[in-house]
FITI-447209 format. One record per residue (C-alpha): residue in three letters; x, y, z; chain; residue number from 1. Coordinates in pm, whole numbers, plus 50000, padded with zeros to 5 digits. Example, Ala and Ser with C-alpha at 12.3 -4.5 7.8 and 13.67 -1.06 7.14 Angstrom:
2
+------+-------+-------+-------+-------+-----+
| rest |  east | north |    up | kette |  nr |
+------+-------+-------+-------+-------+-----+
|  ala | 51230 | 49550 | 50780 |     A |   1 |
|  ser | 51367 | 49894 | 50714 |     A |   2 |
+------+-------+-------+-------+-------+-----+
***
This chain:
373
+------+-------+-------+-------+-------+-----+
| rest |  east | north |    up | kette |  nr |
+------+-------+-------+-------+-------+-----+
|  unk | 71481 | 22901 | 46987 |     A |   1 |
|  unk | 71560 | 22830 | 46622 |     A |   2 |
|  unk | 71963 | 22816 | 46664 |     A |   3 |
|  unk | 72145 | 22852 | 46291 |     A |   4 |
|  unk | 71867 | 23043 | 46215 |     A |   5 |
|  unk | 71939 | 23354 | 46495 |     A |   6 |
|  unk | 72292 | 23209 | 46599 |     A |   7 |
|  unk | 72485 | 23521 | 46542 |     A |   8 |
|  unk | 72280 | 23687 | 46718 |     A |   9 |
|  unk | 72284 | 23479 | 47014 |     A |  10 |
|  unk | 72657 | 23400 | 46991 |     A |  11 |
|  unk | 72647 | 23801 | 47087 |     A |  12 |
|  unk | 72752 | 23898 | 47403 |     A |  13 |
|  unk | 72546 | 23968 | 47695 |     A |  14 |
|  unk | 72199 | 23834 | 47384 |     A |  15 |
|  unk | 72202 | 23465 | 47458 |     A |  16 |
|  unk | 71954 | 23213 | 47435 |     A |  17 |
|  unk | 71766 | 23470 | 47690 |     A |  18 |
|  unk | 71748 | 23811 | 47445 |     A |  19 |
|  unk | 71651 | 23572 | 47100 |     A |  20 |
|  unk | 71300 | 23391 | 47365 |     A |  21 |
|  unk | 71257 | 23743 | 47423 |     A |  22 |
|  unk | 71218 | 23821 | 47100 |     A |  23 |
|  unk | 71025 | 23502 | 47040 |     A |  24 |
|  unk | 70728 | 23542 | 47288 |     A |  25 |
|  unk | 70669 | 23906 | 47148 |     A |  26 |
|  unk | 70445 | 24131 | 46944 |     A |  27 |
|  unk | 70520 | 24468 | 46781 |     A |  28 |
|  unk | 70293 | 24603 | 46642 |     A |  29 |
|  unk | 70424 | 24815 | 46266 |     A |  30 |
|  unk | 70165 | 25048 | 46144 |     A |  31 |
|  unk | 70195 | 25134 | 45781 |     A |  32 |
|  unk | 70377 | 24947 | 45533 |     A |  33 |
|  unk | 70551 | 25229 | 45350 |     A |  34 |
|  unk | 70891 | 25352 | 45371 |     A |  35 |
|  unk | 70964 | 25303 | 45699 |     A |  36 |
|  unk | 70743 | 25015 | 45743 |     A |  37 |
|  unk | 70906 | 24746 | 45519 |     A |  38 |
|  unk | 71289 | 24831 | 45645 |     A |  39 |
|  unk | 71118 | 24816 | 46021 |     A |  40 |
|  unk | 70903 | 24529 | 45859 |     A |  41 |
|  unk | 71194 | 24261 | 45724 |     A |  42 |
|  unk | 71421 | 24308 | 46008 |     A |  43 |
|  unk | 71201 | 24255 | 46301 |     A |  44 |
|  unk | 71068 | 23973 | 46118 |     A |  45 |
|  unk | 71451 | 23783 | 46034 |     A |  46 |
|  unk | 71527 | 23863 | 46396 |     A |  47 |
|  unk | 71262 | 23679 | 46481 |     A |  48 |
|  unk | 71022 | 23835 | 46668 |     A |  49 |
|  unk | 70736 | 23646 | 46737 |     A |  50 |
|  unk | 70431 | 23781 | 46668 |     A |  51 |
|  unk | 70384 | 24100 | 46414 |     A |  52 |
|  unk | 70129 | 24246 | 46312 |     A |  53 |
|  unk | 70124 | 24517 | 45976 |     A |  54 |
|  unk | 69828 | 24746 | 45963 |     A |  55 |
|  unk | 69808 | 24936 | 45579 |     A |  56 |
|  unk | 69506 | 24948 | 45370 |     A |  57 |
|  unk | 69713 | 25108 | 45079 |     A |  58 |
|  unk | 69843 | 24918 | 44777 |     A |  59 |
|  unk | 70077 | 24909 | 44586 |     A |  60 |
|  unk | 70200 | 25177 | 44355 |     A |  61 |
|  unk | 70512 | 25162 | 44144 |     A |  62 |
|  unk | 70613 | 25572 | 44313 |     A |  63 |
|  unk | 70702 | 25330 | 44587 |     A |  64 |
|  unk | 70916 | 25073 | 44511 |     A |  65 |
|  unk | 71230 | 25354 | 44502 |     A |  66 |
|  unk | 71191 | 25356 | 44906 |     A |  67 |
|  unk | 71020 | 25040 | 44989 |     A |  68 |
|  unk | 71203 | 24732 | 44897 |     A |  69 |
|  unk | 70965 | 24466 | 45027 |     A |  70 |
|  unk | 70757 | 24498 | 44751 |     A |  71 |
|  unk | 70838 | 24413 | 44333 |     A |  72 |
|  unk | 70706 | 24579 | 44059 |     A |  73 |
|  unk | 70489 | 24223 | 44049 |     A |  74 |
|  unk | 70356 | 24354 | 44335 |     A |  75 |
|  unk | 70188 | 24717 | 44198 |     A |  76 |
|  unk | 69771 | 24718 | 44290 |     A |  77 |
|  unk | 69860 | 24434 | 44524 |     A |  78 |
|  unk | 69718 | 24534 | 44931 |     A |  79 |
|  unk | 70110 | 24615 | 45099 |     A |  80 |
|  unk | 69922 | 24514 | 45433 |     A |  81 |
|  unk | 69875 | 24142 | 45296 |     A |  82 |
|  unk | 70168 | 24157 | 45081 |     A |  83 |
|  unk | 70443 | 24224 | 45381 |     A |  84 |
|  unk | 70319 | 23972 | 45529 |     A |  85 |
|  unk | 70335 | 23703 | 45274 |     A |  86 |
|  unk | 70698 | 23808 | 45198 |     A |  87 |
|  unk | 70771 | 23782 | 45571 |     A |  88 |
|  unk | 70648 | 23478 | 45641 |     A |  89 |
|  unk | 70849 | 23324 | 45255 |     A |  90 |
|  unk | 71143 | 23491 | 45493 |     A |  91 |
|  unk | 71130 | 23306 | 45793 |     A |  92 |
|  unk | 70783 | 23048 | 45866 |     A |  93 |
|  unk | 70902 | 23057 | 46171 |     A |  94 |
|  unk | 70715 | 23297 | 46302 |     A |  95 |
|  unk | 70369 | 23488 | 46292 |     A |  96 |
|  unk | 70244 | 23744 | 46063 |     A |  97 |
|  unk | 69952 | 23914 | 46081 |     A |  98 |
|  unk | 69794 | 24131 | 45789 |     A |  99 |
|  unk | 69572 | 24455 | 45872 |     A | 100 |
|  unk | 69414 | 24551 | 45607 |     A | 101 |
|  unk | 69207 | 24871 | 45757 |     A | 102 |
|  unk | 69213 | 25197 | 45802 |     A | 103 |
|  unk | 69324 | 25248 | 46152 |     A | 104 |
|  unk | 69019 | 25501 | 46346 |     A | 105 |
|  unk | 68925 | 25608 | 46631 |     A | 106 |
|  unk | 68649 | 25302 | 46629 |     A | 107 |
|  unk | 68963 | 25047 | 46607 |     A | 108 |
|  unk | 69260 | 25189 | 46718 |     A | 109 |
|  unk | 69203 | 25091 | 47091 |     A | 110 |
|  unk | 69185 | 24744 | 47050 |     A | 111 |
|  unk | 69439 | 24627 | 46774 |     A | 112 |
|  unk | 69714 | 24853 | 46973 |     A | 113 |
|  unk | 69573 | 24624 | 47284 |     A | 114 |
|  unk | 69712 | 24344 | 47149 |     A | 115 |
|  unk | 70062 | 24413 | 47161 |     A | 116 |
|  unk | 70340 | 24506 | 47363 |     A | 117 |
|  unk | 70541 | 24788 | 47150 |     A | 118 |
|  unk | 70328 | 25048 | 46860 |     A | 119 |
|  unk | 70619 | 25116 | 46604 |     A | 120 |
|  unk | 70402 | 25401 | 46372 |     A | 121 |
|  unk | 70561 | 25398 | 45997 |     A | 122 |
|  unk | 70268 | 25695 | 45899 |     A | 123 |
|  unk | 70299 | 25993 | 45718 |     A | 124 |
|  unk | 70062 | 26202 | 45807 |     A | 125 |
|  unk | 69934 | 26381 | 46096 |     A | 126 |
|  unk | 69617 | 26239 | 46146 |     A | 127 |
|  unk | 69754 | 25907 | 46209 |     A | 128 |
|  unk | 70053 | 25989 | 46433 |     A | 129 |
|  unk | 69834 | 26156 | 46676 |     A | 130 |
|  unk | 69564 | 25921 | 46678 |     A | 131 |
|  unk | 69806 | 25619 | 46762 |     A | 132 |
|  unk | 70038 | 25840 | 46959 |     A | 133 |
|  unk | 69704 | 25896 | 47228 |     A | 134 |
|  unk | 69658 | 25564 | 47222 |     A | 135 |
|  unk | 69907 | 25426 | 47301 |     A | 136 |
|  unk | 69978 | 25676 | 47583 |     A | 137 |
|  unk | 69583 | 25577 | 47706 |     A | 138 |
|  unk | 69652 | 25169 | 47722 |     A | 139 |
|  unk | 70032 | 25255 | 47840 |     A | 140 |
|  unk | 70180 | 25127 | 47586 |     A | 141 |
|  unk | 70567 | 25165 | 47481 |     A | 142 |
|  unk | 70567 | 25379 | 47062 |     A | 143 |
|  unk | 70886 | 25379 | 46878 |     A | 144 |
|  unk | 70872 | 25666 | 46613 |     A | 145 |
|  unk | 70989 | 25778 | 46339 |     A | 146 |
|  unk | 70956 | 26044 | 46001 |     A | 147 |
|  unk | 71182 | 26135 | 45746 |     A | 148 |
|  unk | 71179 | 26428 | 45459 |     A | 149 |
|  unk | 71357 | 26483 | 45169 |     A | 150 |
|  unk | 71698 | 26409 | 45336 |     A | 151 |
|  unk | 71585 | 26455 | 45731 |     A | 152 |
|  unk | 71491 | 26173 | 45937 |     A | 153 |
|  unk | 71363 | 26130 | 46298 |     A | 154 |
|  unk | 71337 | 25807 | 46582 |     A | 155 |
|  unk | 71228 | 25880 | 46850 |     A | 156 |
|  unk | 71107 | 25631 | 47214 |     A | 157 |
|  unk | 70782 | 25738 | 47331 |     A | 158 |
|  unk | 70573 | 25629 | 47628 |     A | 159 |
|  unk | 70817 | 25394 | 47781 |     A | 160 |
|  unk | 70915 | 25455 | 48150 |     A | 161 |
|  unk | 71281 | 25520 | 48194 |     A | 162 |
|  unk | 71259 | 25337 | 48538 |     A | 163 |
|  unk | 71018 | 25318 | 48837 |     A | 164 |
|  unk | 71022 | 25685 | 48898 |     A | 165 |
|  unk | 71083 | 25860 | 48550 |     A | 166 |
|  unk | 70773 | 25826 | 48364 |     A | 167 |
|  unk | 70807 | 25771 | 47974 |     A | 168 |
|  unk | 70705 | 26131 | 47747 |     A | 169 |
|  unk | 70540 | 26158 | 47406 |     A | 170 |
|  unk | 70436 | 26300 | 47106 |     A | 171 |
|  unk | 70274 | 26555 | 47242 |     A | 172 |
|  unk | 70533 | 26664 | 47423 |     A | 173 |
|  unk | 70774 | 26719 | 47161 |     A | 174 |
|  unk | 70517 | 26859 | 46877 |     A | 175 |
|  unk | 70246 | 26876 | 47165 |     A | 176 |
|  unk | 69919 | 27028 | 46868 |     A | 177 |
|  unk | 69958 | 26961 | 46483 |     A | 178 |
|  unk | 70101 | 27224 | 46287 |     A | 179 |
|  unk | 69925 | 27455 | 46036 |     A | 180 |
|  unk | 69809 | 27355 | 45676 |     A | 181 |
|  unk | 70115 | 27383 | 45458 |     A | 182 |
|  unk | 70366 | 27415 | 45728 |     A | 183 |
|  unk | 70486 | 27079 | 45708 |     A | 184 |
|  unk | 70492 | 26847 | 45344 |     A | 185 |
|  unk | 70423 | 26509 | 45302 |     A | 186 |
|  unk | 70663 | 26233 | 45075 |     A | 187 |
|  unk | 70432 | 26294 | 44843 |     A | 188 |
|  unk | 70498 | 26637 | 44846 |     A | 189 |
|  unk | 70818 | 26690 | 44943 |     A | 190 |
|  unk | 71018 | 26471 | 44823 |     A | 191 |
|  unk | 71268 | 26188 | 45034 |     A | 192 |
|  unk | 71594 | 26040 | 44910 |     A | 193 |
|  unk | 71547 | 25684 | 44843 |     A | 194 |
|  unk | 71776 | 25583 | 45129 |     A | 195 |
|  unk | 71658 | 25777 | 45371 |     A | 196 |
|  unk | 71355 | 25581 | 45543 |     A | 197 |
|  unk | 71565 | 25245 | 45514 |     A | 198 |
|  unk | 71762 | 25465 | 45754 |     A | 199 |
|  unk | 71542 | 25565 | 46003 |     A | 200 |
|  unk | 71393 | 25232 | 45947 |     A | 201 |
|  unk | 71654 | 25030 | 46088 |     A | 202 |
|  unk | 71664 | 25260 | 46329 |     A | 203 |
|  unk | 71380 | 25225 | 46431 |     A | 204 |
|  unk | 71403 | 24840 | 46401 |     A | 205 |
|  unk | 71691 | 24867 | 46662 |     A | 206 |
|  unk | 71520 | 25083 | 46886 |     A | 207 |
|  unk | 71247 | 24807 | 46895 |     A | 208 |
|  unk | 71495 | 24467 | 46970 |     A | 209 |
|  unk | 71661 | 24698 | 47224 |     A | 210 |
|  unk | 71388 | 24749 | 47407 |     A | 211 |
|  unk | 71243 | 24377 | 47425 |     A | 212 |
|  unk | 71607 | 24254 | 47538 |     A | 213 |
|  unk | 71679 | 24463 | 47732 |     A | 214 |
|  unk | 72042 | 24560 | 47599 |     A | 215 |
|  unk | 72160 | 24900 | 47458 |     A | 216 |
|  unk | 72022 | 25251 | 47618 |     A | 217 |
|  unk | 71660 | 25328 | 47420 |     A | 218 |
|  unk | 71633 | 25682 | 47320 |     A | 219 |
|  unk | 71400 | 25747 | 47576 |     A | 220 |
|  unk | 71296 | 26033 | 47622 |     A | 221 |
|  unk | 71486 | 26140 | 47317 |     A | 222 |
|  unk | 71503 | 26241 | 46940 |     A | 223 |
|  unk | 71833 | 26073 | 46720 |     A | 224 |
|  unk | 71817 | 26348 | 46409 |     A | 225 |
|  unk | 71995 | 26186 | 46087 |     A | 226 |
|  unk | 72103 | 26388 | 45767 |     A | 227 |
|  unk | 72148 | 26185 | 45457 |     A | 228 |
|  unk | 72353 | 26455 | 45317 |     A | 229 |
|  unk | 72536 | 26520 | 45546 |     A | 230 |
|  unk | 72594 | 26179 | 45775 |     A | 231 |
|  unk | 72501 | 26451 | 46035 |     A | 232 |
|  unk | 72277 | 26317 | 46362 |     A | 233 |
|  unk | 72230 | 26447 | 46682 |     A | 234 |
|  unk | 72015 | 26391 | 47026 |     A | 235 |
|  unk | 71795 | 26596 | 47216 |     A | 236 |
|  unk | 71655 | 26505 | 47548 |     A | 237 |
|  unk | 71196 | 26491 | 47556 |     A | 238 |
|  unk | 71094 | 26681 | 47887 |     A | 239 |
|  unk | 70754 | 26606 | 47959 |     A | 240 |
|  unk | 70494 | 26948 | 47908 |     A | 241 |
|  unk | 70319 | 27043 | 48160 |     A | 242 |
|  unk | 69997 | 27096 | 47932 |     A | 243 |
|  unk | 70001 | 26787 | 47752 |     A | 244 |
|  unk | 69825 | 26551 | 47880 |     A | 245 |
|  unk | 69501 | 26790 | 47860 |     A | 246 |
|  unk | 69543 | 26737 | 47483 |     A | 247 |
|  unk | 69496 | 26395 | 47544 |     A | 248 |
|  unk | 69078 | 26214 | 47559 |     A | 249 |
|  unk | 69112 | 26086 | 47922 |     A | 250 |
|  unk | 68931 | 25793 | 47885 |     A | 251 |
|  unk | 68848 | 25481 | 47537 |     A | 252 |
|  unk | 68514 | 25645 | 47512 |     A | 253 |
|  unk | 68646 | 26053 | 47442 |     A | 254 |
|  unk | 68908 | 25896 | 47211 |     A | 255 |
|  unk | 68668 | 25724 | 46996 |     A | 256 |
|  unk | 68418 | 26085 | 46968 |     A | 257 |
|  unk | 68792 | 26261 | 46928 |     A | 258 |
|  unk | 68761 | 26371 | 46541 |     A | 259 |
|  unk | 69165 | 26383 | 46441 |     A | 260 |
|  unk | 69119 | 26475 | 46151 |     A | 261 |
|  unk | 68970 | 26808 | 46237 |     A | 262 |
|  unk | 69195 | 26857 | 46443 |     A | 263 |
|  unk | 69469 | 26821 | 46222 |     A | 264 |
|  unk | 69304 | 27064 | 46005 |     A | 265 |
|  unk | 69299 | 27448 | 45985 |     A | 266 |
|  unk | 68919 | 27543 | 46050 |     A | 267 |
|  unk | 68928 | 27882 | 45915 |     A | 268 |
|  unk | 69003 | 27734 | 45678 |     A | 269 |
|  unk | 68724 | 27560 | 45566 |     A | 270 |
|  unk | 68496 | 27777 | 45389 |     A | 271 |
|  unk | 68716 | 27795 | 45142 |     A | 272 |
|  unk | 68747 | 27441 | 44978 |     A | 273 |
|  unk | 68471 | 27295 | 44768 |     A | 274 |
|  unk | 68487 | 26933 | 44607 |     A | 275 |
|  unk | 68487 | 26800 | 44289 |     A | 276 |
|  unk | 68067 | 26830 | 44179 |     A | 277 |
|  unk | 68132 | 27205 | 44251 |     A | 278 |
|  unk | 68456 | 27242 | 44081 |     A | 279 |
|  unk | 68225 | 27101 | 43755 |     A | 280 |
|  unk | 67963 | 27354 | 43799 |     A | 281 |
|  unk | 68181 | 27575 | 43769 |     A | 282 |
|  unk | 68343 | 27454 | 43497 |     A | 283 |
|  unk | 68052 | 27467 | 43253 |     A | 284 |
|  unk | 68002 | 27804 | 43413 |     A | 285 |
|  unk | 68338 | 27970 | 43315 |     A | 286 |
|  unk | 68524 | 28248 | 43395 |     A | 287 |
|  unk | 68695 | 28031 | 43623 |     A | 288 |
|  unk | 69104 | 28074 | 43742 |     A | 289 |
|  unk | 69244 | 27729 | 43787 |     A | 290 |
|  unk | 69520 | 27783 | 43957 |     A | 291 |
|  unk | 69782 | 27470 | 43979 |     A | 292 |
|  unk | 70021 | 27558 | 44347 |     A | 293 |
|  unk | 70189 | 27231 | 44331 |     A | 294 |
|  unk | 70593 | 27266 | 44293 |     A | 295 |
|  unk | 70688 | 27306 | 43920 |     A | 296 |
|  unk | 70918 | 26911 | 44043 |     A | 297 |
|  unk | 70649 | 26759 | 44135 |     A | 298 |
|  unk | 70421 | 26539 | 43807 |     A | 299 |
|  unk | 70150 | 26776 | 43670 |     A | 300 |
|  unk | 69918 | 26568 | 43533 |     A | 301 |
|  unk | 69547 | 26406 | 43613 |     A | 302 |
|  unk | 69425 | 26814 | 43519 |     A | 303 |
|  unk | 69211 | 26831 | 43169 |     A | 304 |
|  unk | 69147 | 27144 | 43202 |     A | 305 |
|  unk | 69355 | 27448 | 43122 |     A | 306 |
|  unk | 69497 | 27563 | 43448 |     A | 307 |
|  unk | 69758 | 27852 | 43562 |     A | 308 |
|  unk | 70108 | 27706 | 43764 |     A | 309 |
|  unk | 70221 | 27892 | 44040 |     A | 310 |
|  unk | 70422 | 27685 | 44278 |     A | 311 |
|  unk | 70266 | 27817 | 44674 |     A | 312 |
|  unk | 70601 | 27906 | 44741 |     A | 313 |
|  unk | 70552 | 28196 | 44493 |     A | 314 |
|  unk | 70245 | 28312 | 44480 |     A | 315 |
|  unk | 70309 | 28596 | 44649 |     A | 316 |
|  unk | 70511 | 28735 | 44419 |     A | 317 |
|  unk | 70287 | 28622 | 44114 |     A | 318 |
|  unk | 70004 | 28762 | 44194 |     A | 319 |
|  unk | 69942 | 28961 | 43916 |     A | 320 |
|  unk | 69928 | 28631 | 43692 |     A | 321 |
|  unk | 69604 | 28550 | 43831 |     A | 322 |
|  unk | 69304 | 28833 | 43640 |     A | 323 |
|  unk | 68957 | 28605 | 43656 |     A | 324 |
|  unk | 68726 | 28671 | 43959 |     A | 325 |
|  unk | 68693 | 28338 | 44041 |     A | 326 |
|  unk | 68931 | 28109 | 44119 |     A | 327 |
|  unk | 68983 | 27688 | 44212 |     A | 328 |
|  unk | 69283 | 27619 | 44360 |     A | 329 |
|  unk | 69430 | 27293 | 44379 |     A | 330 |
|  unk | 69761 | 27091 | 44467 |     A | 331 |
|  unk | 69807 | 26661 | 44515 |     A | 332 |
|  unk | 69634 | 26642 | 44817 |     A | 333 |
|  unk | 69407 | 26944 | 44840 |     A | 334 |
|  unk | 69635 | 27065 | 45226 |     A | 335 |
|  unk | 69851 | 27367 | 45016 |     A | 336 |
|  unk | 69612 | 27438 | 44740 |     A | 337 |
|  unk | 69371 | 27548 | 45098 |     A | 338 |
|  unk | 69631 | 27785 | 45248 |     A | 339 |
|  unk | 69682 | 27880 | 44925 |     A | 340 |
|  unk | 69372 | 28031 | 44869 |     A | 341 |
|  unk | 69410 | 28198 | 45267 |     A | 342 |
|  unk | 69708 | 28398 | 45075 |     A | 343 |
|  unk | 69449 | 28467 | 44802 |     A | 344 |
|  unk | 69197 | 28571 | 45009 |     A | 345 |
|  unk | 69446 | 28811 | 45157 |     A | 346 |
|  unk | 69574 | 28999 | 44888 |     A | 347 |
|  unk | 69227 | 29024 | 44666 |     A | 348 |
|  unk | 68966 | 28964 | 44978 |     A | 349 |
|  unk | 68609 | 28992 | 44869 |     A | 350 |
|  unk | 68754 | 29119 | 44460 |     A | 351 |
|  unk | 68742 | 28752 | 44399 |     A | 352 |
|  unk | 68572 | 28426 | 44442 |     A | 353 |
|  unk | 68814 | 28174 | 44643 |     A | 354 |
|  unk | 68832 | 27830 | 44685 |     A | 355 |
|  unk | 69027 | 27513 | 44696 |     A | 356 |
|  unk | 68994 | 27161 | 44553 |     A | 357 |
|  unk | 68925 | 26960 | 44826 |     A | 358 |
|  unk | 69146 | 26647 | 44823 |     A | 359 |
|  unk | 69305 | 26804 | 44550 |     A | 360 |
|  unk | 69316 | 26582 | 44204 |     A | 361 |
|  unk | 69298 | 26313 | 44421 |     A | 362 |
|  unk | 68977 | 26360 | 44428 |     A | 363 |
|  unk | 68887 | 26479 | 44126 |     A | 364 |
|  unk | 68990 | 26191 | 43952 |     A | 365 |
|  unk | 68792 | 26019 | 44142 |     A | 366 |
|  unk | 68470 | 26193 | 44074 |     A | 367 |
|  unk | 68574 | 26146 | 43667 |     A | 368 |
|  unk | 68648 | 25773 | 43747 |     A | 369 |
|  unk | 68279 | 25777 | 43972 |     A | 370 |
|  unk | 68051 | 25959 | 43609 |     A | 371 |
|  unk | 68268 | 25798 | 43393 |     A | 372 |
|  unk | 68378 | 26209 | 43283 |     A | 373 |
+------+-------+-------+-------+-------+-----+
***
């Protein structure tokens, strides 16, 4: 143990060299190098976790920097996993940091998680959350979970044994199935206070250190909720659901065949979706109303066509503004627009042709770039 680097920890009563050695021998996989992942990675690296894996296929963007303080303006455009690994090694050259600049899928998930002792979920979408949870259950891996939205953060420890008799609960015991489309917005859609992922990520790092060293009382079978506006926090107990095990694939083969994307999509709405190429055809034909259902505070860039702006929260109240027969709803990612298409279909029935733009303006931008439009 390098005493000079870690001596403030080692000096703690009940910690000492023994706990520090446990940290140095631990292997932790952090999935997501975003708002939650950045503080987790920084403090675990500083604490002396022996091996840290970083999984993220995204690149650094300007909008990340108000909360992802591991990165700087000069890092924009670089792959998060690779840049994070480089910075962490500069912080602590005594540890091993492995970058995985790839998307986690059912094909590679089990193999990747198998090598690590503790898995940390710092992702921001339900598809990946459920996949990670199910993989941890199959592999019997402890999962440290965190989530943030606007001013509120959550932290929990899943799939960890409390004692020899009590089996740890998993994410599905708290949320058995994904919410409906548009019911819960991600940070891109709802916004988030920049310091909140930092606070939540530090709580996640703290839980990880407690689990590894055996110090303190981890949030086993408990969910902590923190409100950044009021500093109010409370802890609720989570009990095992009777039927949640039926929702998790039985084995690795079944896991690889599970379509988590489809599971987290409102299947009954899929017939409303069109792609950017179909949209281009409709635009050329004319008599089409593009409806932007994003909230007013969101950036309205990305559309070169005239559109009607009606936030999803006001859609039912402003149906009278819609006059054309062919309607295409869109948002940032395509999730809220799918729900908007369902609302319009319920309101107008077969009177109008109603569609949702799959992938939102991101899809349209990529299509334009590919076609040099």
